Jmol script that loads the backbone (N, CA, C; Angstrom):
load data "model"
ATOM      1  N   MET A   1      15.647  14.309   5.978  1.00  0.00           N
ATOM      2  CA  MET A   1      15.816  13.477   7.134  1.00  0.00           C
ATOM      3  C   MET A   1      15.302  11.976   6.904  1.00  0.00           C
ATOM      4  N   SER A   2      15.888  10.895   7.007  1.00  0.00           N
ATOM      5  CA  SER A   2      15.640   9.549   6.437  1.00  0.00           C
ATOM      6  C   SER A   2      14.445   8.751   7.253  1.00  0.00           C
ATOM      7  N   THR A   3      14.173   8.281   6.460  1.00  0.00           N
ATOM      8  CA  THR A   3      12.579   7.129   6.504  1.00  0.00           C
ATOM      9  C   THR A   3      12.856   6.072   7.656  1.00  0.00           C
ATOM     10  N   PRO A   4      12.459   6.207   8.722  1.00  0.00           N
ATOM     11  CA  PRO A   4      12.638   4.691   9.592  1.00  0.00           C
ATOM     12  C   PRO A   4      11.485   3.646   9.183  1.00  0.00           C
ATOM     13  N   PHE A   5      11.070   3.605   7.942  1.00  0.00           N
ATOM     14  CA  PHE A   5      10.513   2.328   7.328  1.00  0.00           C
ATOM     15  C   PHE A   5      11.539   1.477   6.575  1.00  0.00           C
ATOM     16  N   PRO A   6      11.154   0.175   6.446  1.00  0.00           N
ATOM     17  CA  PRO A   6      12.279  -0.640   5.408  1.00  0.00           C
ATOM     18  C   PRO A   6      11.214  -0.249   4.253  1.00  0.00           C
ATOM     19  N   PRO A   7      12.294  -0.930   3.189  1.00  0.00           N
ATOM     20  CA  PRO A   7      12.192  -0.456   1.429  1.00  0.00           C
ATOM     21  C   PRO A   7      11.030  -1.262   0.968  1.00  0.00           C
ATOM     22  N   SER A   8      10.442  -2.154   1.852  1.00  0.00           N
ATOM     23  CA  SER A   8       8.393  -2.892   1.500  1.00  0.00           C
ATOM     24  C   SER A   8       7.656  -2.180   2.060  1.00  0.00           C
ATOM     25  N   SER A   9       7.924  -1.408   2.969  1.00  0.00           N
ATOM     26  CA  SER A   9       6.843  -0.264   3.688  1.00  0.00           C
ATOM     27  C   SER A   9       5.762   0.554   2.565  1.00  0.00           C
ATOM     28  N   ARG A  10       4.935   0.823   2.881  1.00  0.00           N
ATOM     29  CA  ARG A  10       4.068   1.810   2.295  1.00  0.00           C
ATOM     30  C   ARG A  10       4.415   2.917   2.455  1.00  0.00           C
ATOM     31  N   TYR A  11       5.135   3.031   3.637  1.00  0.00           N
ATOM     32  CA  TYR A  11       5.571   4.529   4.190  1.00  0.00           C
ATOM     33  C   TYR A  11       7.196   4.887   3.867  1.00  0.00           C
ATOM     34  N   ALA A  12       7.673   3.921   3.392  1.00  0.00           N
ATOM     35  CA  ALA A  12       9.174   3.962   2.880  1.00  0.00           C
ATOM     36  C   ALA A  12       9.468   5.383   2.086  1.00  0.00           C
ATOM     37  N   HIS A  13       8.726   5.797   1.075  1.00  0.00           N
ATOM     38  CA  HIS A  13       9.178   6.621   0.559  1.00  0.00           C
ATOM     39  C   HIS A  13       8.421   8.159   0.927  1.00  0.00           C
ATOM     40  N   VAL A  14       7.968   8.274   1.879  1.00  0.00           N
ATOM     41  CA  VAL A  14       7.349   8.997   2.765  1.00  0.00           C
ATOM     42  C   VAL A  14       7.868  10.083   3.423  1.00  0.00           C
ATOM     43  N   PRO A  15       8.272  11.208   3.295  1.00  0.00           N
ATOM     44  CA  PRO A  15       9.188  12.074   4.382  1.00  0.00           C
ATOM     45  C   PRO A  15       8.747  12.259   5.277  1.00  0.00           C
ATOM     46  N   VAL A  16       9.717  12.376   6.452  1.00  0.00           N
ATOM     47  CA  VAL A  16       9.340  12.623   7.465  1.00  0.00           C
ATOM     48  C   VAL A  16       9.792  14.052   8.201  1.00  0.00           C
ATOM     49  N   LEU A  17       8.832  14.639   8.204  1.00  0.00           N
ATOM     50  CA  LEU A  17       8.899  16.099   8.740  1.00  0.00           C
ATOM     51  C   LEU A  17       9.302  16.444  10.120  1.00  0.00           C
ATOM     52  N   THR A  18       9.315  17.494  10.437  1.00  0.00           N
ATOM     53  CA  THR A  18       9.472  18.089  11.963  1.00  0.00           C
ATOM     54  C   THR A  18       8.879  19.536  12.008  1.00  0.00           C
ATOM     55  N   ARG A  19       8.494  19.586  13.211  1.00  0.00           N
ATOM     56  CA  ARG A  19       7.802  20.450  13.610  1.00  0.00           C
ATOM     57  C   ARG A  19       8.393  20.889  15.103  1.00  0.00           C
ATOM     58  N   THR A  20       8.635  22.375  15.152  1.00  0.00           N
ATOM     59  CA  THR A  20       9.495  22.662  16.301  1.00  0.00           C
ATOM     60  C   THR A  20       8.056  23.652  17.226  1.00  0.00           C
ATOM     61  N   LEU A  21       7.556  22.719  18.363  1.00  0.00           N
ATOM     62  CA  LEU A  21       6.619  23.484  19.295  1.00  0.00           C
ATOM     63  C   LEU A  21       6.972  25.138  20.097  1.00  0.00           C
ATOM     64  N   ALA A  22       6.358  25.713  20.677  1.00  0.00           N
ATOM     65  CA  ALA A  22       6.717  26.977  21.477  1.00  0.00           C
ATOM     66  C   ALA A  22       7.821  26.559  21.967  1.00  0.00           C
ATOM     67  N   ASP A  23       7.565  25.593  23.053  1.00  0.00           N
ATOM     68  CA  ASP A  23       8.455  25.107  24.097  1.00  0.00           C
ATOM     69  C   ASP A  23       9.843  24.774  23.534  1.00  0.00           C
ATOM     70  N   GLY A  24       9.826  24.743  22.098  1.00  0.00           N
ATOM     71  CA  GLY A  24      11.204  23.711  21.934  1.00  0.00           C
ATOM     72  C   GLY A  24      11.075  22.737  21.591  1.00  0.00           C
ATOM     73  N   THR A  25       9.963  21.883  22.194  1.00  0.00           N
ATOM     74  CA  THR A  25      10.325  20.424  21.874  1.00  0.00           C
ATOM     75  C   THR A  25       9.811  20.284  20.016  1.00  0.00           C
ATOM     76  N   VAL A  26      10.780  19.097  19.841  1.00  0.00           N
ATOM     77  CA  VAL A  26      10.505  19.010  18.225  1.00  0.00           C
ATOM     78  C   VAL A  26       9.961  17.677  18.256  1.00  0.00           C
ATOM     79  N   VAL A  27       8.828  17.832  17.019  1.00  0.00           N
ATOM     80  CA  VAL A  27       7.623  16.821  16.970  1.00  0.00           C
ATOM     81  C   VAL A  27       8.430  16.000  15.483  1.00  0.00           C
ATOM     82  N   ARG A  28       8.253  14.803  15.377  1.00  0.00           N
ATOM     83  CA  ARG A  28       8.596  14.438  13.932  1.00  0.00           C
ATOM     84  C   ARG A  28       7.347  13.554  13.455  1.00  0.00           C
ATOM     85  N   TYR A  29       6.998  13.731  12.342  1.00  0.00           N
ATOM     86  CA  TYR A  29       5.604  13.287  11.758  1.00  0.00           C
ATOM     87  C   TYR A  29       6.054  13.077  10.217  1.00  0.00           C
ATOM     88  N   LEU A  30       5.021  12.143   9.755  1.00  0.00           N
ATOM     89  CA  LEU A  30       4.945  11.501   8.278  1.00  0.00           C
ATOM     90  C   LEU A  30       4.276  12.338   7.656  1.00  0.00           C
ATOM     91  N   ALA A  31       4.810  12.915   6.106  1.00  0.00           N
ATOM     92  CA  ALA A  31       3.978  13.565   5.568  1.00  0.00           C
ATOM     93  C   ALA A  31       2.936  12.967   4.950  1.00  0.00           C
ATOM     94  N   ARG A  32       1.723  13.427   4.200  1.00  0.00           N
ATOM     95  CA  ARG A  32       0.569  12.542   3.899  1.00  0.00           C
ATOM     96  C   ARG A  32       0.869  12.008   2.862  1.00  0.00           C
ATOM     97  N   ARG A  33       0.400  10.822   2.826  1.00  0.00           N
ATOM     98  CA  ARG A  33       0.867   9.486   1.597  1.00  0.00           C
ATOM     99  C   ARG A  33      -0.427   9.673   0.542  1.00  0.00           C
ATOM    100  N   MET A  34      -0.145   9.890  -0.380  1.00  0.00           N
ATOM    101  CA  MET A  34      -0.998  10.048  -1.382  1.00  0.00           C
ATOM    102  C   MET A  34      -0.964   9.032  -2.376  1.00  0.00           C
ATOM    103  N   LEU A  35      -2.377   8.839  -2.126  1.00  0.00           N
ATOM    104  CA  LEU A  35      -2.245   6.915  -3.318  1.00  0.00           C
ATOM    105  C   LEU A  35      -2.320   7.415  -4.530  1.00  0.00           C
ATOM    106  N   PRO A  36      -1.940   6.169  -5.169  1.00  0.00           N
ATOM    107  CA  PRO A  36      -1.272   6.484  -6.655  1.00  0.00           C
ATOM    108  C   PRO A  36      -2.758   6.490  -7.446  1.00  0.00           C
ATOM    109  N   PRO A  37      -2.216   7.064  -8.462  1.00  0.00           N
ATOM    110  CA  PRO A  37      -3.777   7.257  -9.365  1.00  0.00           C
ATOM    111  C   PRO A  37      -4.012   5.776 -10.215  1.00  0.00           C
ATOM    112  N   ALA A  38      -5.069   5.249  -9.924  1.00  0.00           N
ATOM    113  CA  ALA A  38      -5.418   3.917 -10.650  1.00  0.00           C
ATOM    114  C   ALA A  38      -4.806   3.702 -11.823  1.00  0.00           C
ATOM    115  N   GLU A  39      -4.913   4.485 -12.952  1.00  0.00           N
ATOM    116  CA  GLU A  39      -3.995   4.188 -14.046  1.00  0.00           C
ATOM    117  C   GLU A  39      -2.634   3.751 -13.935  1.00  0.00           C
ATOM    118  N   ARG A  40      -2.129   4.009 -13.183  1.00  0.00           N
ATOM    119  CA  ARG A  40      -0.639   3.793 -12.735  1.00  0.00           C
ATOM    120  C   ARG A  40      -0.585   2.149 -12.051  1.00  0.00           C
ATOM    121  N   PHE A  41      -1.535   1.669 -11.954  1.00  0.00           N
ATOM    122  CA  PHE A  41      -1.383   0.075 -11.774  1.00  0.00           C
ATOM    123  C   PHE A  41      -1.892  -0.897 -12.688  1.00  0.00           C
ATOM    124  N   GLN A  42      -0.901  -1.900 -13.276  1.00  0.00           N
ATOM    125  CA  GLN A  42      -0.705  -2.712 -13.822  1.00  0.00           C
ATOM    126  C   GLN A  42      -1.151  -4.216 -13.467  1.00  0.00           C
ATOM    127  N   PRO A  43      -2.017  -4.931 -14.012  1.00  0.00           N
ATOM    128  CA  PRO A  43      -2.033  -6.090 -13.540  1.00  0.00           C
ATOM    129  C   PRO A  43      -1.104  -7.152 -13.508  1.00  0.00           C
ATOM    130  N   LEU A  44      -0.994  -7.979 -12.284  1.00  0.00           N
ATOM    131  CA  LEU A  44      -0.082  -8.861 -12.290  1.00  0.00           C
ATOM    132  C   LEU A  44      -1.277 -10.119 -12.661  1.00  0.00           C
ATOM    133  N   GLU A  45      -2.325 -10.076 -11.732  1.00  0.00           N
ATOM    134  CA  GLU A  45      -3.586 -11.005 -11.748  1.00  0.00           C
ATOM    135  C   GLU A  45      -4.806 -10.632 -11.403  1.00  0.00           C
ATOM    136  N   MET A  46      -5.977 -10.897 -11.780  1.00  0.00           N
ATOM    137  CA  MET A  46      -7.310 -10.869 -11.305  1.00  0.00           C
ATOM    138  C   MET A  46      -7.439 -12.060 -10.143  1.00  0.00           C
ATOM    139  N   VAL A  47      -8.082 -11.400  -9.029  1.00  0.00           N
ATOM    140  CA  VAL A  47      -8.681 -13.110  -8.259  1.00  0.00           C
ATOM    141  C   VAL A  47     -10.057 -12.574  -7.831  1.00  0.00           C
ATOM    142  N   ARG A  48     -11.040 -13.500  -8.222  1.00  0.00           N
ATOM    143  CA  ARG A  48     -12.270 -13.687  -7.732  1.00  0.00           C
ATOM    144  C   ARG A  48     -12.283 -14.383  -6.036  1.00  0.00           C
ATOM    145  N   LEU A  49     -12.876 -13.345  -5.526  1.00  0.00           N
ATOM    146  CA  LEU A  49     -12.859 -13.451  -3.543  1.00  0.00           C
ATOM    147  C   LEU A  49     -14.215 -14.916  -3.799  1.00  0.00           C
ATOM    148  N   ASP A  50     -13.477 -15.626  -2.715  1.00  0.00           N
ATOM    149  CA  ASP A  50     -14.476 -16.563  -2.544  1.00  0.00           C
ATOM    150  C   ASP A  50     -15.507 -15.608  -0.915  1.00  0.00           C
ATOM    151  N   GLY A  51     -14.765 -14.964  -0.449  1.00  0.00           N
ATOM    152  CA  GLY A  51     -15.557 -14.083   0.616  1.00  0.00           C
ATOM    153  C   GLY A  51     -14.831 -14.662   2.074  1.00  0.00           C
ATOM    154  N   THR A  52     -13.599 -15.439   2.030  1.00  0.00           N
ATOM    155  CA  THR A  52     -12.966 -15.392   3.222  1.00  0.00           C
ATOM    156  C   THR A  52     -11.394 -14.931   3.129  1.00  0.00           C
ATOM    157  N   GLU A  53     -11.029 -14.588   2.137  1.00  0.00           N
ATOM    158  CA  GLU A  53     -10.097 -14.160   1.946  1.00  0.00           C
ATOM    159  C   GLU A  53      -9.622 -12.661   3.018  1.00  0.00           C
ATOM    160  N   ARG A  54      -8.435 -12.281   3.283  1.00  0.00           N
ATOM    161  CA  ARG A  54      -7.866 -10.698   4.162  1.00  0.00           C
ATOM    162  C   ARG A  54      -6.894 -10.299   2.900  1.00  0.00           C
ATOM    163  N   PRO A  55      -6.303  -8.988   3.152  1.00  0.00           N
ATOM    164  CA  PRO A  55      -5.844  -8.421   2.432  1.00  0.00           C
ATOM    165  C   PRO A  55      -4.372  -9.015   2.586  1.00  0.00           C
ATOM    166  N   ASP A  56      -3.780  -9.463   3.196  1.00  0.00           N
ATOM    167  CA  ASP A  56      -2.774 -10.072   3.831  1.00  0.00           C
ATOM    168  C   ASP A  56      -2.416 -11.749   3.341  1.00  0.00           C
ATOM    169  N   THR A  57      -3.633 -12.312   3.307  1.00  0.00           N
ATOM    170  CA  THR A  57      -3.331 -13.813   2.647  1.00  0.00           C
ATOM    171  C   THR A  57      -3.453 -13.514   1.081  1.00  0.00           C
ATOM    172  N   LEU A  58      -4.069 -12.334   0.538  1.00  0.00           N
ATOM    173  CA  LEU A  58      -4.044 -12.504  -1.019  1.00  0.00           C
ATOM    174  C   LEU A  58      -2.661 -11.669  -1.261  1.00  0.00           C
ATOM    175  N   ALA A  59      -1.882 -11.147  -0.631  1.00  0.00           N
ATOM    176  CA  ALA A  59      -0.332 -10.740  -0.624  1.00  0.00           C
ATOM    177  C   ALA A  59       0.253 -11.802  -0.555  1.00  0.00           C
ATOM    178  N   ALA A  60       0.207 -12.774   0.570  1.00  0.00           N
ATOM    179  CA  ALA A  60       1.229 -13.775   0.786  1.00  0.00           C
ATOM    180  C   ALA A  60       1.052 -14.741  -0.350  1.00  0.00           C
ATOM    181  N   ASP A  61      -0.495 -14.849  -1.218  1.00  0.00           N
ATOM    182  CA  ASP A  61      -0.100 -15.625  -2.297  1.00  0.00           C
ATOM    183  C   ASP A  61       0.020 -15.186  -3.408  1.00  0.00           C
ATOM    184  N   ALA A  62       0.178 -13.943  -3.248  1.00  0.00           N
ATOM    185  CA  ALA A  62       0.528 -13.268  -4.794  1.00  0.00           C
ATOM    186  C   ALA A  62       2.048 -13.048  -4.867  1.00  0.00           C
ATOM    187  N   TYR A  63       2.311 -12.209  -3.725  1.00  0.00           N
ATOM    188  CA  TYR A  63       4.180 -11.655  -3.474  1.00  0.00           C
ATOM    189  C   TYR A  63       4.813 -12.560  -2.821  1.00  0.00           C
ATOM    190  N   GLY A  64       4.256 -13.663  -2.001  1.00  0.00           N
ATOM    191  CA  GLY A  64       5.018 -14.257  -1.271  1.00  0.00           C
ATOM    192  C   GLY A  64       5.158 -13.657   0.095  1.00  0.00           C
ATOM    193  N   ASP A  65       4.782 -12.569   0.790  1.00  0.00           N
ATOM    194  CA  ASP A  65       4.754 -11.466   1.552  1.00  0.00           C
ATOM    195  C   ASP A  65       3.514 -10.923   2.245  1.00  0.00           C
ATOM    196  N   PRO A  66       3.133 -11.196   3.257  1.00  0.00           N
ATOM    197  CA  PRO A  66       1.715 -10.615   3.505  1.00  0.00           C
ATOM    198  C   PRO A  66       1.813  -9.485   3.874  1.00  0.00           C
ATOM    199  N   LEU A  67       3.027  -8.878   4.139  1.00  0.00           N
ATOM    200  CA  LEU A  67       3.218  -7.451   4.609  1.00  0.00           C
ATOM    201  C   LEU A  67       3.007  -6.542   3.432  1.00  0.00           C
ATOM    202  N   LEU A  68       2.820  -6.854   2.240  1.00  0.00           N
ATOM    203  CA  LEU A  68       2.763  -6.294   0.846  1.00  0.00           C
ATOM    204  C   LEU A  68       1.516  -6.089   0.637  1.00  0.00           C
ATOM    205  N   TRP A  69       0.228  -6.288   1.626  1.00  0.00           N
ATOM    206  CA  TRP A  69      -0.810  -5.847   1.274  1.00  0.00           C
ATOM    207  C   TRP A  69      -1.213  -4.940   0.786  1.00  0.00           C
ATOM    208  N   TRP A  70      -1.082  -3.384   1.370  1.00  0.00           N
ATOM    209  CA  TRP A  70      -1.242  -2.424   1.185  1.00  0.00           C
ATOM    210  C   TRP A  70      -1.021  -1.687  -0.575  1.00  0.00           C
ATOM    211  N   ARG A  71      -0.190  -3.049  -1.183  1.00  0.00           N
ATOM    212  CA  ARG A  71      -0.263  -2.868  -2.611  1.00  0.00           C
ATOM    213  C   ARG A  71      -1.840  -2.902  -3.190  1.00  0.00           C
ATOM    214  N   ILE A  72      -2.142  -4.147  -2.805  1.00  0.00           N
ATOM    215  CA  ILE A  72      -3.408  -4.310  -3.405  1.00  0.00           C
ATOM    216  C   ILE A  72      -4.560  -3.655  -2.698  1.00  0.00           C
ATOM    217  N   VAL A  73      -4.600  -3.222  -1.769  1.00  0.00           N
ATOM    218  CA  VAL A  73      -5.748  -1.975  -1.132  1.00  0.00           C
ATOM    219  C   VAL A  73      -5.459  -0.775  -2.062  1.00  0.00           C
ATOM    220  N   ASP A  74      -4.019  -0.584  -2.324  1.00  0.00           N
ATOM    221  CA  ASP A  74      -3.991   0.924  -3.004  1.00  0.00           C
ATOM    222  C   ASP A  74      -4.765   0.693  -4.619  1.00  0.00           C
ATOM    223  N   ALA A  75      -4.244  -0.416  -5.201  1.00  0.00           N
ATOM    224  CA  ALA A  75      -4.988  -0.661  -6.302  1.00  0.00           C
ATOM    225  C   ALA A  75      -6.689  -0.856  -6.506  1.00  0.00           C
ATOM    226  N   SER A  76      -6.871  -1.077  -5.264  1.00  0.00           N
ATOM    227  CA  SER A  76      -8.270  -1.363  -5.225  1.00  0.00           C
ATOM    228  C   SER A  76      -9.368   0.099  -5.164  1.00  0.00           C
ATOM    229  N   GLY A  77      -8.283   0.978  -4.324  1.00  0.00           N
ATOM    230  CA  GLY A  77      -9.092   2.543  -4.482  1.00  0.00           C
ATOM    231  C   GLY A  77      -9.739   2.167  -3.408  1.00  0.00           C
ATOM    232  N   GLU A  78      -9.847   1.375  -2.231  1.00  0.00           N
ATOM    233  CA  GLU A  78     -10.534   1.304  -0.974  1.00  0.00           C
ATOM    234  C   GLU A  78      -9.399   2.019   0.106  1.00  0.00           C
ATOM    235  N   ALA A  79     -10.523   3.033   1.332  1.00  0.00           N
ATOM    236  CA  ALA A  79      -9.655   3.604   2.105  1.00  0.00           C
ATOM    237  C   ALA A  79      -9.535   2.539   3.228  1.00  0.00           C
ATOM    238  N   ASP A  80     -10.182   2.063   3.515  1.00  0.00           N
ATOM    239  CA  ASP A  80     -10.347   0.919   4.386  1.00  0.00           C
ATOM    240  C   ASP A  80      -9.676  -0.284   4.034  1.00  0.00           C
ATOM    241  N   PRO A  81      -8.827  -0.980   4.844  1.00  0.00           N
ATOM    242  CA  PRO A  81      -8.134  -2.335   3.799  1.00  0.00           C
ATOM    243  C   PRO A  81      -9.196  -3.667   4.001  1.00  0.00           C
ATOM    244  N   ARG A  82     -10.143  -3.153   5.363  1.00  0.00           N
ATOM    245  CA  ARG A  82     -11.245  -4.208   5.430  1.00  0.00           C
ATOM    246  C   ARG A  82     -12.426  -4.138   4.400  1.00  0.00           C
ATOM    247  N   ASP A  83     -12.537  -3.081   3.919  1.00  0.00           N
ATOM    248  CA  ASP A  83     -13.454  -3.442   2.860  1.00  0.00           C
ATOM    249  C   ASP A  83     -13.097  -3.660   1.427  1.00  0.00           C
ATOM    250  N   LEU A  84     -11.430  -4.621   1.462  1.00  0.00           N
ATOM    251  CA  LEU A  84     -11.438  -4.774   0.055  1.00  0.00           C
ATOM    252  C   LEU A  84     -12.113  -6.301   0.261  1.00  0.00           C
ATOM    253  N   THR A  85     -12.399  -7.062   1.274  1.00  0.00           N
ATOM    254  CA  THR A  85     -12.520  -8.356   1.121  1.00  0.00           C
ATOM    255  C   THR A  85     -13.603  -8.878   1.881  1.00  0.00           C
ATOM    256  N   GLY A  86     -14.013  -9.732   2.333  1.00  0.00           N
ATOM    257  CA  GLY A  86     -15.236 -10.589   2.805  1.00  0.00           C
ATOM    258  C   GLY A  86     -16.735 -10.475   1.746  1.00  0.00           C
ATOM    259  N   THR A  87     -16.385  -9.704   0.438  1.00  0.00           N
ATOM    260  CA  THR A  87     -17.601 -10.404  -0.435  1.00  0.00           C
ATOM    261  C   THR A  87     -17.237 -11.178  -1.137  1.00  0.00           C
ATOM    262  N   GLU A  88     -17.996 -11.993  -1.636  1.00  0.00           N
ATOM    263  CA  GLU A  88     -17.810 -13.440  -2.522  1.00  0.00           C
ATOM    264  C   GLU A  88     -18.286 -12.625  -3.742  1.00  0.00           C
ATOM    265  N   GLY A  89     -17.295 -13.150  -4.528  1.00  0.00           N
ATOM    266  CA  GLY A  89     -17.617 -13.067  -5.974  1.00  0.00           C
ATOM    267  C   GLY A  89     -16.896 -11.708  -6.503  1.00  0.00           C
ATOM    268  N   ARG A  90     -16.329 -11.000  -5.700  1.00  0.00           N
ATOM    269  CA  ARG A  90     -15.522  -9.233  -6.118  1.00  0.00           C
ATOM    270  C   ARG A  90     -14.723  -9.838  -6.904  1.00  0.00           C
ATOM    271  N   LEU A  91     -14.134  -8.801  -8.049  1.00  0.00           N
ATOM    272  CA  LEU A  91     -12.870  -9.290  -8.595  1.00  0.00           C
ATOM    273  C   LEU A  91     -11.886  -8.505  -7.950  1.00  0.00           C
ATOM    274  N   VAL A  92     -11.018  -8.721  -7.978  1.00  0.00           N
ATOM    275  CA  VAL A  92      -9.651  -7.910  -7.024  1.00  0.00           C
ATOM    276  C   VAL A  92      -8.236  -7.785  -7.917  1.00  0.00           C
ATOM    277  N   LEU A  93      -7.804  -7.030  -8.233  1.00  0.00           N
ATOM    278  CA  LEU A  93      -6.986  -6.476  -8.934  1.00  0.00           C
ATOM    279  C   LEU A  93      -5.955  -6.829  -8.078  1.00  0.00           C
ATOM    280  N   ILE A  94      -4.177  -7.785  -8.574  1.00  0.00           N
ATOM    281  CA  ILE A  94      -3.359  -7.900  -7.859  1.00  0.00           C
ATOM    282  C   ILE A  94      -2.346  -6.847  -8.916  1.00  0.00           C
ATOM    283  N   PRO A  95      -1.811  -6.225  -8.056  1.00  0.00           N
ATOM    284  CA  PRO A  95      -0.630  -5.034  -8.984  1.00  0.00           C
ATOM    285  C   PRO A  95       0.822  -5.969  -9.061  1.00  0.00           C
ATOM    286  N   LEU A  96       0.933  -5.442 -10.503  1.00  0.00           N
ATOM    287  CA  LEU A  96       2.710  -5.393 -10.010  1.00  0.00           C
ATOM    288  C   LEU A  96       3.054  -4.467  -9.274  1.00  0.00           C
ATOM    289  N   PRO A  97       4.180  -4.497  -8.560  1.00  0.00           N
ATOM    290  CA  PRO A  97       4.490  -3.504  -8.106  1.00  0.00           C
ATOM    291  C   PRO A  97       4.764  -2.074  -8.895  1.00  0.00           C
ATOM    292  N   LEU A  98       4.662  -0.912  -8.429  1.00  0.00           N
ATOM    293  CA  LEU A  98       5.048   0.033  -9.495  1.00  0.00           C
ATOM    294  C   LEU A  98       6.684   0.272  -9.276  1.00  0.00           C
ATOM    295  N   GLU A  99       7.433  -0.598  -8.506  1.00  0.00           N
ATOM    296  CA  GLU A  99       8.633  -0.036  -9.097  1.00  0.00           C
ATOM    297  C   GLU A  99       9.171  -0.512  -9.944  1.00  0.00           C
ATOM    298  N   ILE A 100       8.136  -2.015 -10.779  1.00  0.00           N
ATOM    299  CA  ILE A 100       8.302  -2.509 -11.838  1.00  0.00           C
ATOM    300  C   ILE A 100       7.987  -1.823 -13.034  1.00  0.00           C
ATOM    301  N   THR A 101       6.315  -1.374 -12.855  1.00  0.00           N
ATOM    302  CA  THR A 101       5.645  -0.813 -13.812  1.00  0.00           C
ATOM    303  C   THR A 101       6.120   0.728 -14.118  1.00  0.00           C
ATOM    304  N   ASP A 102       6.689   1.562 -13.263  1.00  0.00           N
ATOM    305  CA  ASP A 102       7.088   2.990 -13.476  1.00  0.00           C
ATOM    306  C   ASP A 102       8.615   3.478 -13.483  1.00  0.00           C
ATOM    307  N   ASP A 103       9.651   1.949 -13.941  1.00  0.00           N
ATOM    308  CA  ASP A 103      10.675   2.071 -13.884  1.00  0.00           C
ATOM    309  C   ASP A 103      11.640   2.426 -12.920  1.00  0.00           C
ATOM    310  N   GLY A 104      10.831   2.095 -11.899  1.00  0.00           N
ATOM    311  CA  GLY A 104      12.046   1.843 -10.529  1.00  0.00           C
ATOM    312  C   GLY A 104      11.212   3.149  -9.043  1.00  0.00           C
ATOM    313  N   ARG A 105      10.195   4.075  -9.581  1.00  0.00           N
ATOM    314  CA  ARG A 105       9.690   4.988  -9.673  1.00  0.00           C
ATOM    315  C   ARG A 105       8.410   4.426  -8.363  1.00  0.00           C
ATOM    316  N   ALA A 106       8.231   4.163  -7.171  1.00  0.00           N
ATOM    317  CA  ALA A 106       6.897   3.717  -6.564  1.00  0.00           C
ATOM    318  C   ALA A 106       6.289   5.182  -6.192  1.00  0.00           C
TER     319      ALA A 106
END
end "model"
wireframe off; spacefill off
backbone 0.3
color backbone group
């Protein structure tokens, strides 16, 4: 089954699965999305935070698209995007897209 997400979405390559309930209802859901291992990320740049940034503003500055915030959060290893920013002086990796560093395999 094809994905309902655009190519730039963090869910673009996550399979859509189905399950049929006892009453015959078919339920569609996403397979679990596994975060790439940290060693796959190559730096585009490192940014020292001033404490006022958000993941979407970092993505807008780095990639020209605020919707790519998930790339930065994935590279940071944070489970919650809100934990990435808000700390003055934190050094954050802005990664190259995995499609570039992994020969097209995100």
